[in-house]
C-alpha positions as CSV (number, residue, x, y, z in Angstrom):
1,M,95.3,103.3,111.0
2,R,97.5,106.2,109.8
3,L,99.3,104.0,107.3
4,R,96.0,102.5,106.1
5,R,94.5,105.9,105.5
6,R,97.6,107.1,103.8
7,L,97.8,104.1,101.5
8,A,94.1,104.3,100.7
9,F,94.5,108.1,100.1
10,H,97.6,107.5,98.0
11,F,96.2,104.9,95.7
12,T,92.8,106.6,95.6
13,Y,94.3,110.0,94.7
14,Q,96.5,108.4,92.0
15,L,93.5,106.6,90.5
16,I,91.4,109.8,90.7
17,A,94.3,111.9,89.3
18,F,94.8,109.4,86.4
19,S,91.1,109.3,85.7
20,A,90.8,113.1,85.9
21,F,93.8,113.4,83.5
22,M,92.3,110.9,81.1
23,F,88.9,112.7,81.4
24,C,90.5,116.1,80.7
25,F,92.6,114.6,77.9
26,L,89.5,113.1,76.2
27,I,87.5,116.3,76.8
28,V,90.2,118.4,75.3
29,L,90.5,116.0,72.4
30,L,86.8,116.1,72.0
31,F,86.8,119.9,71.9
32,F,89.6,119.8,69.3
33,L,87.6,117.3,67.3
34,I,84.4,119.3,67.5
35,K,86.3,122.5,66.5
36,H,88.0,120.7,63.7
37,I,84.8,119.3,62.4
38,S,83.1,122.6,62.8
39,D,85.9,124.4,60.9
40,E,85.8,121.8,58.1
41,E,82.0,122.0,57.9
42,M,82.2,125.8,57.9
43,R,84.7,125.7,55.1
44,R,82.7,123.1,53.1
45,N,79.4,125.0,53.6
46,F,80.6,128.6,53.4
47,P,78.7,130.9,53.8
48,T,75.9,128.7,55.2
49,G,78.4,127.0,57.6
50,V,79.4,130.4,59.0
51,L,75.8,131.2,59.8
52,N,75.2,127.8,61.5
53,S,78.2,128.3,63.7
54,I,77.2,131.8,64.6
55,V,73.7,130.7,65.6
56,T,75.2,127.8,67.7
57,E,77.7,129.9,69.6
58,T,75.8,133.1,70.0
59,V,73.9,133.8,73.3
60,T,71.0,136.2,73.8
61,E,70.4,137.7,77.2
62,N,67.6,140.1,78.0
63,G,67.0,140.8,74.4
64,K,70.7,141.6,73.7
65,V,72.7,139.4,71.3
66,L,76.2,138.6,72.5
67,L,78.3,138.0,69.4
68,D,81.9,137.1,69.8
69,D,84.5,139.5,68.3
70,H,86.1,136.8,66.1
71,W,82.8,136.4,64.3
72,K,82.5,140.1,63.8
73,Q,86.0,140.1,62.4
74,L,85.3,137.1,60.1
75,L,82.1,138.8,58.8
76,Q,84.1,141.9,58.0
77,D,86.9,139.9,56.3
78,K,84.3,138.1,54.2
79,E,82.5,141.3,53.4
80,M,79.3,139.9,54.9
81,W,76.7,141.5,57.2
82,L,74.6,140.0,59.9
83,Q,71.2,140.9,61.4
84,V,69.2,139.2,64.1
85,V,65.4,139.7,63.8
86,D,62.9,139.2,66.6
87,M,59.3,138.0,66.5
88,K,58.0,141.5,65.7
89,G,60.3,141.9,62.8
90,N,62.6,144.4,64.5
91,V,66.4,144.1,64.1
92,I,67.8,143.6,67.6
93,H,71.4,143.2,66.5
94,A,73.4,144.2,63.4
95,T,77.0,143.7,62.4
96,N,78.8,145.2,59.4
97,T,75.5,146.3,57.8
98,A,75.3,148.9,55.0
99,P,73.0,151.9,55.1
100,D,70.7,150.4,52.5
101,V,69.9,147.4,54.7
102,P,66.5,147.8,56.5
103,S,66.2,147.9,60.3
104,E,62.9,146.1,60.4
105,Y,61.0,143.6,58.2
106,S,57.4,142.8,57.4
107,V,55.9,139.5,56.7
108,S,56.1,139.9,53.0
109,N,59.7,141.0,53.1
110,L,60.8,137.9,55.1
111,L,58.8,135.6,52.8
112,E,60.3,137.1,49.7
113,I,63.8,136.7,51.2
114,K,63.1,133.1,52.0
115,E,61.8,132.4,48.5
116,K,64.3,134.3,46.4
117,R,67.3,134.4,48.8
118,R,67.8,138.0,47.8
119,L,67.4,141.4,49.4
120,G,68.1,144.0,46.9
121,E,71.6,143.5,45.6
122,Y,72.5,141.1,48.5
123,T,72.4,137.3,48.3
124,M,70.8,136.1,51.5
125,D,71.3,133.2,53.9
126,W,69.0,132.7,56.9
127,Q,68.5,130.4,59.9
128,M,66.1,130.3,62.8
129,D,67.3,130.0,66.4
130,L,64.6,128.1,68.3
131,T,66.6,127.8,71.6
132,Y,64.6,130.5,73.3
133,K,60.9,130.9,74.0
134,D,60.6,133.5,71.2
135,P,62.4,132.4,68.1
136,L,65.0,134.6,66.5
137,L,65.9,134.9,62.8
138,Y,69.5,135.3,61.7
139,L,70.0,137.0,58.3
140,A,73.4,137.0,56.6
141,G,73.8,139.1,53.4
142,R,76.7,139.4,51.0
143,I,77.5,140.7,47.5
144,D,77.6,137.6,45.3
145,E,79.1,138.8,42.0
146,S,78.4,135.4,40.3
147,S,74.7,135.7,41.1
148,D,74.7,139.3,39.9
149,H,76.4,138.4,36.7
150,L,73.9,135.5,36.1
151,R,70.9,137.7,36.7
152,E,72.3,140.3,34.4
153,W,73.0,137.8,31.6
154,Y,69.6,136.3,32.0
155,A,68.0,139.7,31.6
156,R,70.1,140.5,28.5
157,Y,70.6,137.2,26.6
158,Q,67.6,134.9,27.3
159,A,65.0,134.0,24.9
160,G,62.3,131.5,25.9
161,G,64.3,130.5,29.0
162,R,67.4,129.7,26.9
163,V,70.4,131.7,25.6
164,D,69.5,133.6,22.5
165,P,71.9,132.2,19.8
166,A,72.4,135.7,18.5
167,Y,74.1,136.6,21.8
168,A,75.8,133.3,22.5
169,A,79.2,134.5,21.2
170,E,79.0,137.7,23.4
171,L,78.0,135.6,26.4
172,K,80.8,133.2,25.8
173,H,83.3,136.0,25.6
174,D,82.1,137.3,29.0
175,L,82.3,133.8,30.5
176,V,85.9,133.2,29.2
177,S,87.0,136.5,30.6
178,L,85.7,135.6,34.0
179,G,87.0,132.0,33.8
180,G,83.6,130.3,34.1
181,Y,81.0,128.5,32.1
182,L,77.2,128.3,31.9
183,H,74.7,125.4,31.8
184,V,71.1,125.7,30.9
185,I,69.1,122.7,32.1
186,D,65.5,121.7,31.6
187,R,63.0,120.4,34.2
188,D,64.5,116.9,34.2
189,G,68.1,118.2,34.7
190,Q,69.3,117.6,31.2
191,I,71.7,120.2,29.9
192,V,70.2,121.8,26.8
193,Q,72.8,124.5,26.4
194,A,76.5,124.7,27.5
195,I,78.5,127.8,26.9
196,G,82.1,128.4,28.0
197,K,85.3,126.4,28.6
198,E,84.9,122.9,30.0
199,S,81.1,123.2,29.7
200,E,80.8,120.2,27.4
201,Y,82.1,117.6,29.9
202,K,78.7,117.2,31.6
203,A,75.4,115.9,30.1
204,S,73.0,116.2,33.0
205,Y,72.5,116.9,36.7
206,H,71.1,114.5,39.3
207,P,68.0,115.7,41.2
208,L,70.0,116.6,44.4
209,E,73.2,117.6,42.8
210,I,72.6,121.4,42.5
211,I,71.2,121.6,46.0
212,T,74.2,119.8,47.4
213,M,76.6,122.1,45.5
214,Q,74.8,125.0,47.1
215,E,74.8,123.6,50.6
216,Q,78.4,122.3,50.5
217,P,80.2,124.6,48.1
218,G,83.6,123.9,49.6
219,T,83.7,120.2,48.5
220,Y,83.4,121.0,44.8
221,S,85.9,122.5,42.3
222,T,83.5,125.2,41.2
223,H,81.2,127.6,42.8
224,I,77.7,127.8,41.3
225,A,75.1,130.6,41.0
226,V,71.6,129.4,40.0
227,Y,68.7,131.3,38.5
228,R,65.5,129.5,37.7
229,D,62.8,130.9,35.3
230,P,59.4,129.8,36.8
231,A,57.6,130.5,33.5
232,T,59.7,128.2,31.2
233,G,61.1,125.8,33.9
234,S,64.6,126.4,32.7
235,T,67.5,126.8,35.1
236,W,70.7,128.6,34.4
237,V,73.7,127.3,36.3
238,Y,76.8,129.5,36.3
239,H,80.1,127.8,37.4
240,T,83.2,129.7,38.5
241,P,86.5,128.2,39.6
242,Q,87.1,127.8,43.4
243,D,90.5,128.6,44.9
244,E,90.5,125.7,47.4
245,T,88.7,122.4,47.3
246,L,88.1,120.2,50.3
247,E,87.8,116.4,49.9
248,K,84.3,115.3,50.5
249,Q,84.6,112.7,53.2
250,P,81.8,111.3,55.5
251,I,82.0,112.6,59.0
252,M,81.7,109.0,60.4
253,N,85.0,108.1,58.8
254,E,86.7,111.0,60.4
255,L,85.2,110.2,63.8
256,I,86.4,106.5,63.5
257,R,89.9,107.6,62.6
258,V,90.1,110.1,65.6
259,A,88.6,107.4,67.9
260,L,91.3,104.9,66.9
261,W,94.1,107.4,67.5
262,T,92.6,108.3,70.8
263,L,92.3,104.6,71.9
264,L,95.9,104.1,70.9
265,C,97.1,107.0,72.9
266,V,95.1,105.9,75.9
267,L,96.5,102.4,75.6
268,I,100.1,103.6,75.4
269,L,99.6,106.0,78.4
270,S,97.9,103.3,80.5
271,L,100.7,100.8,79.8
272,A,103.3,103.4,80.8
273,V,101.5,104.1,84.0
274,A,101.1,100.4,84.8
275,I,104.8,99.7,84.2
276,W,105.7,102.6,86.4
277,H,103.4,101.5,89.2
278,G,104.7,97.9,89.0
279,Y,108.3,99.0,89.2
280,R,107.7,101.5,92.0
281,Y,105.6,99.3,94.3
282,S,107.1,95.9,93.7
283,R,110.6,96.8,94.9
284,P,109.5,97.6,98.5
285,L,107.4,94.4,98.5
286,L,110.5,92.4,97.5
287,L,112.4,94.1,100.3
288,F,109.7,93.2,102.8
289,T,109.8,89.6,101.6
290,G,113.5,89.4,102.5
291,W,112.8,90.8,105.9
292,F,110.1,88.2,106.6
293,E,112.5,85.4,105.5
294,R,115.2,86.6,107.9
295,M,112.8,87.1,110.8
296,G,111.3,83.7,110.1
297,S,114.7,82.2,110.6
298,G,115.0,84.0,114.0
299,A,117.5,86.6,112.8
300,Y,115.7,89.5,114.6
301,E,118.9,91.6,115.0
302,E,119.4,91.7,111.2
303,V,116.3,93.4,109.8
304,L,118.2,95.1,107.0
305,T,121.3,93.9,105.3
306,P,124.0,96.5,104.5
307,K,122.9,96.4,100.9
308,D,119.2,96.9,101.8
309,R,120.1,99.8,104.1
310,K,121.9,101.6,101.2
311,R,118.8,101.1,99.0
312,V,116.3,102.3,101.7
313,F,118.2,105.1,103.5
314,R,120.2,108.1,102.3
315,K,123.6,108.9,103.8
316,N,122.0,111.3,106.2
317,G,119.7,108.5,107.5
318,K,116.5,109.7,105.9
319,L,114.3,107.4,103.8
320,R,114.6,107.6,100.1
321,M,111.6,109.1,98.2
322,R,110.3,105.8,96.8
323,F,110.2,104.2,100.3
324,K,108.5,107.2,102.1
325,L,105.1,105.7,101.4
326,Y,106.0,102.8,103.6
327,K,107.8,104.6,106.3
328,E,105.5,103.4,109.0
329,V,105.9,99.8,107.7
330,I,109.7,100.1,107.8
331,H,109.7,101.6,111.3
332,S,107.2,99.0,112.4
333,F,109.5,96.3,111.2
334,Y,112.3,97.7,113.3
335,R,110.1,98.0,116.4
336,M,108.7,94.5,115.7
337,A,112.2,93.1,115.4
338,E,113.2,94.8,118.7
339,K,110.1,93.4,120.4
340,L,110.6,89.9,119.1
341,A,114.2,90.0,120.3
342,E,113.0,91.3,123.6
343,T,110.3,88.7,123.7
344,E,112.9,86.0,123.0
345,R,114.9,87.2,125.9
346,E,111.8,87.5,128.1
347,R,110.8,83.9,127.1
348,E,114.2,82.7,128.3
349,R,113.8,84.6,131.5
350,L,110.3,83.3,132.0
351,D,111.5,79.8,131.4
352,R,114.0,80.2,134.2
353,N,111.3,81.7,136.4
354,R,108.9,78.9,135.5
355,E,111.5,76.4,136.6
356,E,112.0,78.3,139.8
357,W,108.3,78.6,140.3
358,M,107.7,74.9,139.6
359,S,110.5,74.1,142.0
360,G,108.8,76.3,144.7
361,I,105.4,74.7,144.0
362,S,106.9,71.3,144.3
363,H,108.4,72.3,147.5
364,D,105.1,73.8,148.8
365,L,103.3,70.6,147.9
366,R,106.0,68.3,149.2
367,T,105.9,69.8,152.7
368,P,102.2,69.3,153.4
369,L,102.2,66.0,151.6
370,S,105.1,64.8,153.8
371,S,103.0,65.7,156.9
372,I,99.9,64.0,155.5
373,Q,102.0,60.9,154.5
374,G,103.7,60.8,158.0
375,Y,100.4,60.9,159.9
376,G,99.0,58.3,157.5
377,Y,101.9,55.9,158.3
378,M,101.4,56.5,162.1
379,L,97.6,55.9,161.8
380,E,98.1,52.8,159.6
381,N,100.7,51.1,161.8
382,A,99.4,51.6,165.3
383,P,96.0,53.3,165.5
384,Q,95.2,51.7,168.9
385,D,98.2,53.5,170.5
386,W,96.7,57.0,170.0
387,S,94.2,58.7,172.2
388,Q,91.1,60.5,170.8
389,E,92.6,63.9,171.4
390,E,95.8,62.9,169.4
391,L,93.7,61.4,166.6
392,R,91.6,64.6,166.4
393,E,94.8,66.7,166.3
394,M,96.2,64.5,163.5
395,G,92.9,64.8,161.6
396,T,93.0,68.6,162.0
397,V,96.6,68.8,160.6
398,I,95.7,66.5,157.7
399,R,92.7,68.6,156.8
400,E,94.6,71.9,157.1
401,K,97.4,70.6,154.9
402,G,94.8,69.3,152.4
403,D,93.0,72.7,152.4
404,Y,96.3,74.4,151.7
405,M,97.0,72.0,148.8
406,L,93.6,72.6,147.3
407,E,94.0,76.3,147.6
408,L,97.3,76.1,145.9
409,I,95.8,74.0,143.0
410,D,92.8,76.4,142.7
411,D,95.0,79.4,142.5
412,F,97.2,77.7,139.9
413,S,94.1,76.9,137.9
414,L,92.7,80.4,138.3
415,V,95.9,82.0,136.9
416,F,95.7,80.1,133.7
417,R,91.9,80.5,133.4
418,L,92.2,84.2,133.7
419,K,95.1,84.2,131.2
420,S,92.9,82.5,128.6
421,E,89.9,84.8,129.1
422,I,89.6,88.3,127.7
423,R,87.0,89.5,130.2
424,P,84.8,87.9,133.0
425,Q,82.2,85.6,131.8
426,E,79.4,87.5,133.6
427,L,79.5,91.3,133.9
428,T,77.0,93.3,136.0
429,R,76.7,96.9,136.8
430,L,78.4,97.5,140.2
431,D,78.9,100.5,142.6
432,L,82.7,100.4,143.2
433,N,82.4,102.5,146.4
434,E,80.0,100.1,148.1
435,L,81.9,97.0,147.0
436,V,85.3,98.1,148.2
437,R,83.7,99.5,151.5
438,R,82.3,96.1,152.3
439,C,85.5,94.4,151.5
440,V,87.4,96.7,153.8
441,L,84.7,96.3,156.5
442,K,85.3,92.5,156.5
443,Y,89.0,93.0,157.4
444,V,88.2,95.7,160.0
445,N,85.9,93.2,161.8
446,D,88.5,90.4,161.6
447,V,89.9,90.3,165.2
448,T,92.6,87.8,164.1
449,L,94.4,90.6,162.1
450,D,96.7,92.9,163.9
451,A,96.4,95.8,161.4
452,N,94.6,99.2,161.1
453,F,92.3,99.8,158.1
454,S,90.8,103.0,156.9
455,Y,88.5,103.6,154.0
456,I,87.9,106.8,151.9
457,G,85.2,106.8,149.3
458,G,82.6,109.1,147.6
459,E,79.0,109.4,148.5
460,E,77.8,109.2,144.8
461,P,77.8,105.8,143.0
462,L,81.0,105.1,141.0
463,L,79.7,102.6,138.4
464,I,81.7,99.9,136.6
465,D,80.9,96.7,134.7
466,G,82.5,93.9,136.5
467,N,82.2,90.5,138.2
468,A,81.7,91.0,142.0
469,K,83.2,87.7,142.9
470,W,86.4,88.3,141.1
471,L,86.7,91.9,142.3
472,K,86.3,90.7,145.9
473,R,89.1,88.3,145.3
474,L,91.1,91.2,144.0
475,M,90.5,93.2,147.1
476,D,91.3,90.2,149.3
477,N,94.6,89.6,147.6
478,L,95.6,93.3,147.8
479,L,94.7,93.6,151.5
480,T,96.1,90.3,152.5
481,N,99.4,91.1,150.8
482,A,99.5,94.5,152.6
483,V,99.1,92.7,156.0
484,K,101.2,89.6,155.3
485,H,104.4,91.4,154.3
486,N,104.4,94.1,156.9
487,P,105.0,94.2,160.7
488,E,102.1,94.0,163.1
489,G,100.0,97.1,163.6
490,V,100.6,98.4,160.0
491,H,98.2,101.0,158.8
492,V,96.5,100.2,155.5
493,E,94.5,103.0,153.7
494,V,92.0,102.1,151.0
495,R,90.6,104.9,148.7
496,V,88.1,104.9,145.8
497,E,88.4,107.8,143.5
498,R,87.0,109.1,140.2
499,R,89.9,109.9,137.9
500,P,90.0,111.1,134.2
501,G,91.1,107.6,133.2
502,G,88.3,105.8,135.0
503,A,87.5,104.5,138.5
504,A,90.6,104.0,140.8
505,I,91.1,101.8,143.8
506,V,94.2,102.8,145.8
507,V,95.6,100.5,148.6
508,A,98.5,102.2,150.4
509,D,100.5,101.0,153.5
510,Q,103.3,102.5,155.4
511,G,105.2,99.3,155.9
512,V,108.6,98.0,155.0
513,G,108.3,98.6,151.2
514,M,110.0,96.6,148.4
515,D,113.4,96.6,146.8
516,E,113.8,97.0,143.0
517,E,113.8,93.3,142.2
518,T,110.6,92.6,144.1
519,R,108.9,95.6,142.5
520,R,109.9,94.4,139.0
521,N,108.7,90.8,139.6
522,L,105.8,91.4,142.0
523,F,103.1,90.6,139.4
524,E,105.0,87.8,137.6
525,R,103.2,84.5,137.5
526,Y,106.3,82.5,137.7
527,Y,108.2,84.6,140.2
528,R,108.4,83.5,143.9
529,G,109.9,85.6,146.6
530,T,112.8,84.5,148.7
531,N,111.4,85.4,152.1
532,T,111.8,82.2,154.1
533,E,110.2,83.7,157.2
534,E,106.7,83.7,155.7
535,S,104.2,81.2,157.0
536,M,102.7,78.6,154.8
537,D,99.4,80.5,154.5
538,G,98.6,81.2,150.9
539,S,99.9,79.9,147.6
540,G,102.2,82.7,146.6
541,L,100.1,83.6,143.5
542,G,98.0,86.4,145.1
543,M,99.5,89.4,143.2
544,S,99.6,87.5,139.9
545,I,95.9,86.7,140.3
546,A,95.2,90.3,141.2
547,K,96.8,91.6,138.0
548,A,95.0,89.0,135.9
549,I,91.6,90.0,137.4
550,V,92.3,93.7,136.6
551,E,93.3,93.0,133.0
552,A,90.3,90.8,132.6
553,H,88.2,93.9,133.5
554,R,90.1,95.9,130.8
555,G,91.9,97.8,133.5
556,R,95.5,98.4,134.5
557,V,97.4,98.2,137.8
558,G,100.2,100.5,139.0
559,L,102.8,100.1,141.7
560,W,104.8,102.5,143.8
561,S,107.1,101.3,146.6
562,E,110.3,102.3,148.4
563,V,112.2,100.4,151.1
564,G,111.2,101.8,154.5
565,R,108.5,104.1,153.1
566,G,105.7,101.7,152.2
567,T,103.8,100.5,149.2
568,T,100.9,101.9,147.1
569,I,99.0,99.8,144.5
570,T,96.6,101.6,142.2
571,V,94.0,99.8,140.2
572,L,92.3,101.8,137.4
573,L,89.0,100.3,135.9
574,P,86.8,101.7,133.1
575,E,83.9,103.8,134.5
576,V,80.3,103.6,133.3
577,S,78.3,106.9,133.1
578,V,75.5,107.5,135.5
579,Q,72.9,107.5,132.7
580,D,74.1,104.1,131.5
581,G,74.1,102.9,135.1
582,A,70.4,103.7,135.8
583,D,69.7,100.0,135.8
584,C,72.4,99.3,138.3
585,T,71.8,96.1,140.2
586,A,72.6,95.4,143.9
587,H,76.2,94.2,144.2
588,G,76.2,93.3,147.9
589,K,74.8,89.8,147.4
590,D,77.2,87.0,147.4
591,D,77.7,85.2,144.1
C-alpha cells in the first residue's frame, strides 16, 4: 500500500507540476501578449490609447480613484493632465492639472467638450467608465500645437471656408517652416486646396480615413489636426511629420503568430519531458524483467548480477537516486527471492515428511487390515470350529479395527478439506465461554480418563463467529492430546480470556513437555512422532487438524513447552462486539 500510494503520488504530482508549469507558462505568456498588444495599441492610438489603458487599469474605492504611479509619470512626461468627474460634475481626482482647469463641470461644459474636443487652450480626450453603479468620466487634456496653429490660420487666412489666395504664400511659408502641409477638402472629401510640401500627392480622402487617422495616429506617417467649418462644410486638415511610425497590422495576425510560437514551445517542452520520463522509468523496468527471467529459471539466489548491483547501489550500499522510487520493489524482490528459496527448501523437507507420513499411514492401515484379514481367513476356513463367544470377540475386533481405519480416513480427508477452505462454510454467533465450558465438562464426566480438569472463564458472554462442530473438534483434539501424551493423573487447566487481540483459549498441562523437534513439527500435517509406546487410538493428525480449524476461523495458535515443565497451547480467535452479538444464537445444540 505504501508503494502504491507513493507511486500514485509521484506520478500525480509530476503531472500536476507539469500541468501547473504549463498553465503558469501560458498565463505569463498571455500577460506578456496582452501587455505587448496594449502597448502597441497605446502607441498607435496615442493619446486615446493612453486614456483607454488608464480607464481599464484604474480602480475606484469609496469614491477615491487609485491611479498607479507609472501613469502619473507618463502623463507628466507627455505634458498631459487627467481628471475624473463623477455624476454630479465634481472632479474626484486630478493629476498634473494646471490652475486654469476647472474643478467642476456643468452639463453645457461637458457637452461642449464632447462636441468640440476642446477646453480653452487644451485639446481634450474623454472616455466613460461604466464599471461601477455610478458612471465616471475620464478627461485627458493636452496642449496640441498643431491644433492651435490650425485654428489660428483658419482665423487669419480663411475666406469662404477656403484659404484666401492673398495669404496663400504667407501660409505656405509658415507650413514649410514647421515641416507640414495643409489640405482643404469639401463635403465629399475631395481636396480643393493643397498648400505646403508633399501636399499635391493626394487627391481625396475616403469617408473613414480622417477618423481612422485621428483614432490610430501611430500607424500613419503624419499627425493630423482637423478643423471643420459648419457654415461652409469645408474641412482643414493639417499634416505634421511623425517621429515614429508603427506598421498597421491586424491584431488577429499577431495573435496567430504568437499562438503558433506558443504551440511550438509547448510541443518541444512536452517531447523533452516525455523522453526524460521514458529514459528514467524504462531502465528499472528492464532491470525487473531480468530479475523475473532469472527467478523463472529457479535462480533464486542470484537476484542481482554484479553488473546490476553496480547500477542499482552505490559503493556505500545505498540505492541510487533514480531507483529510490522503487526501493520497496527492490527490497520486496530480495525478500521474495529469500522466501522462494526457503519455500524450495521447505518443499523438499515436506516431501520427505510426506513420504514418512505416508509410510506411517500405510503402517497404521496395514496393522488393522492384517488383523481383519487374519480373522477373515479363520472364519472362512472353519467357522464351525468357533464358539459364539469367540465369534463375538472376532466381530468386535473387526469392527474396532474398521472404526479405526474409518477415523483415520476421515481425519485424512478433513485435513485436506480444511486446507482448501478459507473459513467454515457455516458461521454462527457463539459464546466461547459456554462452548469451552461444556467441552471441558464432557471430559470431567468421562470416568475412563485418569486426569484432572479445571475450567476458568468469564461470566459475561465472549462472542465469536464460528462453527460449533469444528470448534468442539478443536477442543477434543487439544484435550485428548494433553491426556494422551502425559502420565496418568495429569492436571489440565483450560482458560477462556478476553485479550487485546481477540478471544483466547488456553489449554495448559504440567506434564512431560516436548523437546525442540517435537515443538517445531507438532502442527505439521506430514509429521508423525516416533513414540512407539502410544496406543493405536487416534490417527496421529489431531494437532494438524486443530491448527487447520483455528486458521479456518481466521485465528492463530501458539505453543509453549519445555521438557519436564509441561505444555501450554494458546488459541486466539477474532472477537465480536457485544452490540454485534445481540442476535447471538444458542450454541449448546449439537450440529
